[in-house]
C-alpha positions in Angstrom: -4.9 -4.1 19.3 -6.6 -6.6 17.1 -7.6 -7.2 13.4 -10.3 -4.9 12.2 -12.0 -6.5 9.2 -13.6 -3.3 7.9 -10.5 -1.2 8.2 -9.3 0.5 5.0 -6.1 2.4 4.4 -8.0 5.7 4.0 -9.7 5.1 7.4 -6.5 4.0 9.1 -4.5 7.1 7.9 -7.3 9.4 9.0 -7.4 7.8 12.5 -3.6 8.0 12.8 -3.6 11.6 11.5 -6.0 12.5 14.3 -4.3 10.3 17.0 -0.9 8.8 16.1 -1.1 6.4 19.0 -4.5 5.0 18.0 -4.7 1.4 18.9 -4.4 0.0 15.4 -2.4 -3.1 14.6 0.8 -1.8 12.8 1.1 -5.0 10.8 -2.5 -4.6 9.4 -1.9 -0.9 8.6 1.4 -1.8 6.9 -0.3 -4.5 4.8 -3.0 -2.1 3.8 -0.3 0.2 2.7 1.2 -2.6 0.6 -2.2 -3.1 -1.1 -1.5 0.2 -2.9 1.2 -1.6 -4.8 -0.3 -5.1 -4.7 -4.1 -4.5 -4.9 -4.9 -8.2 -5.1 -2.9 -9.4 -2.1 -4.5 -11.6 0.5 -4.0 -9.5 3.6 -5.5 -12.2 5.9 -3.0 -14.8 4.6 0.0 -12.6 5.6 -1.5 -11.9 9.0 -2.0 -15.7 9.4 1.7 -16.2 8.7 2.6 -13.8 11.5 0.1 -15.6 13.7 1.7 -18.9 12.9 5.2 -17.7 13.7 3.9 -16.3 17.0 2.4 -19.7 17.8 5.8 -21.2 17.3 7.4 -18.6 19.6 4.8 -18.6 22.4 5.8 -21.9 24.1 9.4 -20.8 24.2 8.7 -17.8 26.3 9.5 -18.0 30.0 8.7 -14.5 31.3 12.4 -13.6 31.6 12.8 -10.6 29.4 16.3 -11.0 28.0 15.9 -14.8 27.5 12.5 -14.2 25.7 14.2 -11.6 23.4 16.8 -14.2 22.5 14.0 -16.7 21.7 12.3 -14.1 19.4 15.6 -13.2 17.8 16.5 -16.9 17.3 13.2 -17.7 15.6 13.3 -14.7 13.2 16.9 -14.4 12.3 18.3 -17.9 12.8 15.4 -20.2 11.9 13.4 -18.0 9.5 16.6 -16.3 8.2 15.3 -12.8 8.1 18.1 -10.3 7.3 18.7 -6.7 6.5 18.9 -5.9 2.8 22.2 -4.1 2.7 22.9 -5.1 -0.9 19.9 -3.2 -2.3 18.8 -1.0 0.5 16.7 1.4 -1.6 14.6 -1.3 -3.3 11.0 -0.3 -2.7 10.1 -3.9 -1.8 12.0 -3.5 1.4 9.2 -1.1 2.6 6.2 -3.4 1.7 5.5 -5.8 4.5 4.1 -8.5 2.2 7.4 -8.5 0.3 9.4 -8.4 3.5 7.5 -11.5 4.8 7.9 -13.4 1.5 11.6 -12.4 0.8 12.7 -12.5 4.5 14.6 -9.2 4.0 13.9 -5.5 4.4 14.8 -2.3 6.0 15.4 -1.7 9.8 11.9 -0.4 10.2 10.1 -3.2 8.4 12.2 -5.9 10.1 11.4 -4.2 13.4 7.7 -4.3 12.4 8.0 -8.1 11.8 9.6 -8.5 15.3 6.9 -6.4 16.8 4.1 -8.3 15.1 5.4 -11.8 16.0 6.5 -10.9 19.6 3.3 -9.0 20.5 1.1 -11.8 19.1 3.1 -14.3 21.2 2.5 -12.3 24.4 5.5 -10.0 24.6 5.5 -6.2 24.5 7.7 -5.3 21.6 7.9 -1.8 20.3 9.7 0.1 17.6 12.3 2.7 18.5 13.2 5.5 16.0 16.9 6.3 16.6 18.4 9.1 14.5 19.2 7.5 11.2 18.3 3.9 12.2 15.3 2.0 13.5 15.5 -0.7 16.1 13.1 -2.6 18.5 12.8 -3.0 22.2 11.0 -5.5 24.4 9.6 -4.2 27.6 8.4 -5.8 30.8 7.6 -3.5 33.7 10.6 -1.1 34.2 12.9 -3.3 32.2 13.7 -2.9 28.5 15.9 -4.9 26.1 17.0 -3.2 22.8 17.8 -5.1 19.7 18.6 -4.4 16.1 16.6 -6.5 13.6 18.6 -5.1 10.6 21.7 -6.7 12.0 20.5 -10.1 12.9 18.7 -9.1 16.1 21.8 -8.1 17.9 21.0 -7.1 21.5 22.1 -3.5 22.2 23.1 -1.8 25.4 22.3 1.9 25.8 25.9 2.7 25.0 25.7 0.5 21.9 22.6 2.5 20.7 24.6 5.7 21.0 27.5 4.1 19.1 25.2 2.9 16.4 23.8 6.4 15.8 27.3 7.8 15.6 28.2 5.2 13.0 25.1 5.8 10.9 24.9 9.6 11.1 28.5 10.6 11.8 27.3 12.7 14.8 27.4 12.2 18.5 24.1 11.3 20.1 23.2 11.0 23.8 20.5 8.5 24.6 17.6 9.8 26.8 14.5 8.0 27.9 12.5 9.9 25.3 15.0 9.0 22.6 14.8 5.3 23.4 11.0 5.2 23.9 8.6 3.3 21.7 7.2 5.2 18.8 3.5 5.5 18.0 2.0 3.6 15.1 1.4 6.9 13.2 5.0 7.9 13.4 6.1 4.4 12.3 3.8 4.4 9.2 5.0 8.0 8.4 8.6 6.8 8.5 7.8 3.9 6.2 6.1 6.2 3.7 9.1 8.6 3.8 11.3 5.6 3.0 9.1 4.7 0.0 9.1 8.4 -1.1 12.9 8.4 -1.1 13.0 5.1 -3.0 10.7 6.3 -5.8 12.6 9.6 -6.0 15.8 7.7 -6.5 14.2 5.4 -9.2 12.5 8.2 -11.0 9.0 6.8 -10.8 6.7 9.8 -10.8 3.4 7.9 -10.7 4.3 5.9 -7.6 5.9 8.9 -6.0 2.7 10.9 -6.4 0.8 8.0 -4.8 3.1 7.8 -1.8 3.1 11.6 -1.4 -0.7 11.5 -1.4 -0.7 8.9 1.4 1.8 11.0 3.4 -0.4 14.0 3.0 -3.4 12.0 4.3 -1.3 11.1 7.3 0.1 14.6 7.8 -2.6 16.9 6.5 -1.3 20.0 8.4 2.3 19.7 7.2 2.8 22.2 4.4 6.0 20.5 3.3 4.0 17.3 2.5 1.5 19.4 0.5 4.3 21.0 -1.5 5.9 17.7 -2.2 2.6 16.2 -3.3 2.1 19.1 -5.6 5.5 18.7 -7.2 5.0 14.9 -7.5 1.6 15.4 -9.2 3.3 17.8 -11.6 5.9 15.2 -12.5 3.2 12.6 -13.1 1.3 14.8 -15.5 -1.5 15.9 -13.1 -1.2 19.7 -13.5 -4.6 20.6 -12.3 -4.4 18.8 -8.9 -0.8 19.9 -8.6 -1.6 23.6 -9.0 -4.3 23.4 -6.3 -1.9 22.0 -3.7 0.9 24.4 -4.7 -1.4 27.4 -4.4 -2.4 26.3 -1.0 1.2 25.8 0.0 2.4 29.3 -1.1 -0.6 30.8 0.7 0.3 29.0 4.0 1.3 31.0 7.1 4.0 31.7 8.0 5.1 32.1 4.4 7.3 29.2 3.3 11.0 29.9 2.7 10.6 28.8 -1.0 7.4 30.6 -1.7 8.9 32.7 -4.5 10.5 29.6 -6.1 7.2 27.6 -6.0 5.3 30.6 -7.3 7.6 30.8 -10.4 7.0 27.0 -10.9 3.3 27.6 -10.9 3.5 30.5 -13.4 5.5 28.3 -15.8 3.0 25.4 -15.4 0.1 27.8 -16.2 1.9 29.1 -19.3 2.4 25.5 -20.4 -1.3 24.6 -19.8 -2.3 27.8 -21.8 -0.2 26.7 -24.7 -1.8 23.2 -24.7 -5.2 24.9 -24.9 
């Protein structure tokens, strides 16, 4: 994967909706996503920072997987001092890659993305792994894989430690399988980042930004009726009743009938009554 100068966020989301494993650079897509919040940001400058860190890492790599992981971890978490933001976990800035690069702190998924971007640019094969309730990274070489946790200082994890981590985070037992520990597609990673942003703006009560993020999620998941419903509700909260009613009408008409069809239908009736009073 390489930088695509003409790539827009709309185009990237459309390609990932069609093929989640499309060969797009996750860092470029994540920075395009950040441009929704920071429309004047210099995307090339942030990619250059990642390239520079990769140049620092490259001569330290020896082709020995575990040793190379420790070199990557040492650069990011000891020298550059990246760390998980456990103090203000739900700060939306933790989900914007430009902020994560500048502030050196973020969520498990965005810190994993930094590790992926730097490691891959240096010649490693670093992938994101979506554990239940937590996101980690893995480096792969042939049949070998080394798992590590960027949110907790890049700690290297055994398979048993991955299972224990999930139990700690979710409170439920989880048995690791090859599928459960596999690398996730770029589309799935961007979806998870958007879901994190959605939750952050729901918590902060920011309907305008929530509607924007829900719109991006629906672009990425256009066949998911739940995303259409949530977009409709977010548009309502942001004062865009016309657009909201269109999405909600399509949602209640979807097959099979949604479990909350009657509830959403009542919401639509109330909105139409309000619109009629305005007119």
